C-alpha positions as CSV (number, residue, x, y, z in Angstrom):
1,M,144.6,-110.5,-113.4
2,A,140.8,-110.4,-113.7
3,G,138.8,-113.5,-114.0
4,H,141.1,-116.0,-112.1
5,S,142.5,-116.7,-108.7
6,K,146.2,-116.1,-108.4
7,W,146.2,-117.9,-105.0
8,A,144.5,-121.0,-106.4
9,N,146.9,-121.2,-109.3
10,I,149.9,-120.9,-107.1
11,Q,148.7,-123.5,-104.7
12,H,147.9,-125.9,-107.6
13,R,151.5,-125.4,-108.9
14,K,153.0,-125.9,-105.5
15,G,151.0,-129.1,-105.0
16,R,152.3,-130.6,-108.2
17,Q,155.9,-129.6,-107.3
18,D,155.6,-131.3,-103.9
19,A,154.6,-134.5,-105.7
20,K,157.9,-134.3,-107.6
21,R,160.1,-133.5,-104.6
22,G,162.8,-136.1,-105.5
23,K,163.2,-134.5,-108.9
24,I,163.4,-131.0,-107.3
25,F,166.5,-132.1,-105.3
26,T,168.2,-133.1,-108.6
27,R,167.4,-129.8,-110.2
28,L,168.6,-127.8,-107.2
29,I,171.9,-129.7,-107.2
30,K,172.4,-128.9,-110.9
31,E,171.5,-125.2,-110.3
32,I,173.9,-124.9,-107.3
33,T,176.7,-126.5,-109.3
34,V,176.3,-124.3,-112.3
35,A,175.9,-121.1,-110.2
36,A,179.1,-121.9,-108.2
37,K,180.9,-122.6,-111.5
38,L,179.9,-119.3,-113.1
39,G,180.1,-117.0,-110.1
40,G,182.2,-118.7,-107.4
41,G,181.4,-120.6,-104.3
42,D,180.6,-117.6,-101.9
43,P,176.9,-116.9,-101.8
44,A,177.5,-113.5,-100.3
45,S,179.0,-112.4,-103.7
46,N,177.1,-114.6,-106.0
47,P,173.3,-113.8,-106.1
48,R,172.4,-116.7,-108.3
49,L,174.1,-119.2,-105.8
50,R,172.5,-117.5,-102.8
51,L,169.0,-117.9,-104.4
52,A,169.7,-121.5,-105.3
53,I,170.8,-122.2,-101.7
54,D,167.7,-120.5,-100.4
55,K,165.6,-122.8,-102.5
56,A,167.5,-125.8,-101.3
57,N,166.9,-124.7,-97.7
58,D,163.2,-124.2,-98.4
59,A,163.1,-127.8,-99.8
60,N,164.9,-129.1,-96.7
61,M,167.9,-130.4,-98.7
62,P,170.7,-131.6,-96.4
63,K,173.6,-129.1,-96.0
64,D,176.1,-131.8,-97.1
65,N,174.3,-132.1,-100.5
66,V,174.5,-128.3,-100.9
67,Q,178.2,-128.2,-100.1
68,R,179.0,-131.1,-102.4
69,A,177.2,-129.3,-105.3
70,I,179.2,-126.1,-104.6
71,D,182.5,-128.1,-104.5
72,K,181.7,-129.7,-107.8
73,G,181.0,-126.3,-109.3
74,T,184.2,-124.7,-108.0
75,G,186.3,-127.7,-109.1
76,N,187.1,-129.0,-105.6
77,L,185.2,-132.2,-106.5
78,E,184.9,-133.8,-109.9
79,G,181.5,-133.2,-111.5
80,V,179.5,-133.1,-114.7
81,D,180.0,-130.1,-117.1
82,Y,176.4,-128.8,-117.7
83,V,175.4,-126.4,-120.5
84,E,172.5,-124.0,-120.1
85,L,169.9,-124.1,-122.9
86,R,166.6,-122.3,-123.4
87,Y,163.8,-123.4,-125.7
88,E,160.8,-121.3,-126.7
89,G,157.4,-122.3,-128.1
90,Y,153.7,-122.3,-128.0
91,G,151.2,-124.4,-126.2
92,I,147.4,-124.8,-126.3
93,G,145.5,-121.7,-127.4
94,G,148.8,-120.0,-128.4
95,A,150.0,-119.8,-124.8
96,A,153.7,-118.9,-124.7
97,L,156.3,-121.3,-123.2
98,M,159.9,-121.0,-122.2
99,V,161.8,-124.1,-121.1
100,D,165.2,-123.8,-119.3
101,C,167.5,-126.8,-119.3
102,L,170.8,-127.8,-117.9
103,T,172.3,-130.7,-119.8
104,D,175.5,-132.6,-120.6
105,N,174.0,-133.7,-124.0
106,K,172.4,-131.1,-126.2
107,T,171.3,-133.5,-128.9
108,R,169.3,-135.6,-126.4
109,T,167.8,-132.5,-124.8
110,V,166.4,-130.9,-127.9
111,A,165.0,-134.2,-129.1
112,D,163.2,-134.7,-125.8
113,V,161.8,-131.2,-125.7
114,R,160.7,-131.3,-129.3
115,H,159.0,-134.7,-128.7
116,A,157.1,-133.3,-125.6
117,F,155.9,-130.3,-127.6
118,N,154.8,-132.3,-130.6
119,K,153.1,-135.2,-128.7
120,N,151.0,-132.8,-126.5
121,G,149.7,-130.3,-129.0
122,G,152.4,-127.7,-128.7
123,N,154.9,-126.2,-131.2
124,L,158.6,-125.6,-130.6
125,G,159.5,-122.2,-131.8
126,T,162.7,-120.3,-132.7
127,D,165.0,-118.4,-130.4
128,G,163.3,-115.1,-129.5
129,S,159.8,-116.2,-130.6
130,V,158.2,-115.7,-127.2
131,A,161.0,-114.4,-124.9
132,Y,159.9,-110.8,-125.4
133,Q,156.6,-111.7,-123.7
134,F,158.4,-112.4,-120.4
135,A,160.2,-110.3,-117.8
136,H,162.9,-111.5,-115.4
137,Q,161.5,-110.7,-112.0
138,G,161.2,-111.8,-108.4
139,Y,157.9,-112.2,-106.6
140,L,156.7,-112.9,-103.1
141,L,153.1,-114.0,-102.7
142,F,151.1,-113.5,-99.5
143,A,147.8,-115.2,-98.7
144,P,144.5,-113.4,-98.7
145,G,144.0,-111.6,-95.4
146,A,147.4,-109.9,-95.0
147,D,147.4,-106.2,-94.0
148,E,147.5,-104.6,-97.4
149,D,148.6,-101.1,-96.3
150,A,151.2,-102.2,-93.9
151,L,152.6,-104.8,-96.3
152,M,152.7,-102.3,-99.2
153,E,154.6,-99.7,-97.0
154,A,157.1,-102.3,-95.8
155,A,157.6,-103.7,-99.3
156,L,158.3,-100.4,-101.0
157,E,160.6,-99.3,-98.1
158,A,162.5,-102.6,-98.6
159,G,163.1,-101.8,-102.3
160,A,160.3,-103.7,-104.0
161,E,159.3,-102.5,-107.5
162,D,155.6,-103.0,-107.2
163,V,152.8,-104.4,-105.0
164,I,149.7,-106.0,-106.6
165,T,146.5,-106.9,-104.9
166,H,144.6,-109.7,-106.8
167,E,140.9,-110.2,-107.0
168,D,141.0,-113.1,-104.6
169,G,142.8,-111.0,-101.9
170,A,146.3,-112.4,-102.4
171,I,149.0,-109.8,-102.4
172,E,152.0,-110.1,-104.6
173,V,155.3,-108.1,-104.1
174,I,157.4,-107.7,-107.3
175,T,161.2,-107.2,-107.1
176,A,164.2,-106.9,-109.3
177,P,165.9,-110.4,-109.6
178,N,168.9,-109.4,-107.5
179,D,166.8,-107.7,-104.9
180,H,164.6,-110.7,-104.2
181,A,166.5,-112.1,-101.2
182,A,167.0,-108.7,-99.6
183,V,163.3,-107.7,-99.9
184,K,162.2,-111.1,-98.6
185,Q,164.5,-110.8,-95.6
186,A,163.3,-107.2,-94.9
187,L,159.7,-108.2,-95.0
188,E,160.2,-111.2,-92.7
189,A,161.9,-108.8,-90.2
190,A,158.8,-106.6,-90.5
191,G,156.6,-109.6,-89.7
192,F,155.5,-110.6,-93.2
193,A,156.4,-114.1,-94.2
194,A,155.6,-115.0,-97.8
195,D,153.7,-118.1,-98.6
196,D,155.4,-118.5,-102.0
197,G,158.0,-116.7,-104.0
198,E,161.0,-117.0,-106.3
199,V,162.9,-115.4,-109.2
200,T,161.1,-116.3,-112.4
201,M,160.4,-115.3,-116.0
202,R,157.0,-113.6,-115.6
203,A,154.6,-113.4,-118.5
204,Q,153.6,-109.9,-119.2
205,N,150.2,-111.0,-120.7
206,E,148.3,-114.1,-119.7
207,T,146.3,-116.6,-121.7
208,E,143.4,-118.0,-119.8
209,L,142.5,-121.6,-120.6
210,F,139.4,-123.4,-119.4
211,G,138.0,-127.0,-119.4
212,E,139.6,-129.4,-122.0
213,D,142.1,-126.8,-123.2
214,A,143.3,-126.3,-119.6
215,L,143.7,-130.1,-119.1
216,K,145.6,-130.4,-122.4
217,M,147.9,-127.5,-121.4
218,Q,148.6,-129.2,-118.0
219,K,149.5,-132.4,-119.8
220,L,152.0,-130.5,-121.9
221,L,153.5,-128.7,-118.9
222,D,153.8,-132.1,-117.1
223,A,155.5,-133.7,-120.0
224,L,158.1,-130.9,-120.2
225,E,158.7,-130.7,-116.4
226,D,159.2,-134.5,-116.3
227,L,162.2,-134.4,-118.6
228,D,165.4,-135.0,-116.8
229,D,167.2,-132.0,-118.4
230,V,164.5,-129.5,-117.7
231,Q,165.1,-127.0,-114.9
232,N,162.1,-124.6,-115.2
233,V,159.1,-124.2,-117.4
234,Y,157.6,-120.7,-117.8
235,T,154.2,-120.0,-119.4
236,S,151.7,-117.3,-120.1
237,A,148.9,-119.8,-119.6
238,V,146.6,-119.5,-116.6
239,L,144.8,-122.8,-116.0
240,N,141.2,-122.8,-114.8
241,L,140.9,-126.5,-113.8
242,D,137.9,-126.2,-111.4
């Protein structure tokens, strides 16, 4: 992680997400619907649904909206039949990209994703072209200044896989995907509330971009994230925009 600020990059990403809050609600409703369809409507026995509901609560989504999405997924209400798709490719400087979509029209989605890549200096790759560069993990990020020793002890006791202290003082707790909620809950009980965290596809090696390249990569990311069918965009790029 040398050479960049994990904290600054997370805050930058969160700021851009906050500006798109209306779209976040739409994405969460889709995710809750699909999670309920695949694993049932009980979050206690459906980790994917539990995680989606946690995200909805963090975004202050009304409980009625959450329940309606669950009911559509379980068939209690009529809803759209979404298909999950993943596209892989390369951005500026060869940075790896994975784009997860939920769609009711595959033809539209692949055309939109390909157009966003081509127009903004990226290249859409084949299945498996970059997936090996990512690991499915959960993370919890704590602001610089947290008690490192106490947090590490509590995290490992709660079942975390790793604890990383970054150059800027931010502390990151890494979990297995299905353990994320339990570790988060245990740390909160121990007095450690994370400032950010989710289950994600985490790049195993990062590509640092500066200046014009960083701006071009941000434009590509924005173009992909603005597509209606896109749920998540994962990248190995670290943008130094200061």
